[in-house]
N, C-alpha and C positions, 0 to 999 in steps of 0.2 A: 654566464658565456660569453660575454665580451669582457671578460675581467682578466685580460691578460697583460704583461707586461710591456709587451709591444705596442698594446692597446693604449697603457698608459702613457707612454713616451710619448706616443704621437698625440694625445691628448694632452699633455703637456705643452709642446712642440707649438700645436695650433691655437692654445689660448695664451702662450706669449707671442706669438705671431702677430696674434689679433690685435694685440693690447700693444705691441710697436707701431701697428699700421693706424689703429686708431690715435693714438696720442703724439705720433709724430707727422704725420701725412697730412691731415687739415691745417696743422701751424705751419711746415713748411711751404704749402700753398699759398697760405694769410700772409706770410713774410716775404713771399717773392714779389706779391704785387702791394705790400706796404709794410715798408721797414720802419720808418721811423715815423712818431714814438710808437714805443710797444704800449699798445691799451691794458693789457692784463695784468699788469702787477710783477714785482719781482717774484714773489712768491709763486705764483703760477709757472713763470720762465723758469726759475729753480725745480719745481715740481717736476714740469714738462721732460727738465734735461734729467732727471733721476729716474724717470717713468721709462724714458727710451733704452737709457744706459742697462737699468735693471733687466728688461724685457731682450735686449738683443742680447744680453748676458747669458741669461736662463736658454735663449736659444741655442747659444754656441754650448753651454756644460749639458743640455739636455742631450745634443746629438754628439758630445765626446760621452756621457756614459751609454747610452746607446751602440757605439761602437767597441767601447772597451768590454761591455755584457757582450756582444756576437762575439770580439775576438777570444774571449775567455772560453765561450760556448764552442767556436770550432778547435782552437789550439787545445785547449785543456779540459776535454768534454769528461776525464775522469773526476779532478779536482773541482770542477764547478757545473754542479747538478743542474739541469735544467726545468726540474719539478718544483 
């Protein structure tokens, strides 16, 4: 019923944005109030940076893929089947 390509794109975008929100925002708020020393260690610092970068890149690539798919479906409807 809800298994369309558009819904897959939107689900992927919502998960990546939610992960970015959960990994980035609480730590940024904490670091605004208490900058030194960093109590969570270097490993967590590296993981937090990696997770936020991956999440934002996934969001950008999802929007790009959705845009390319819509472009192909509209500008080249014969060569790009929608089923």
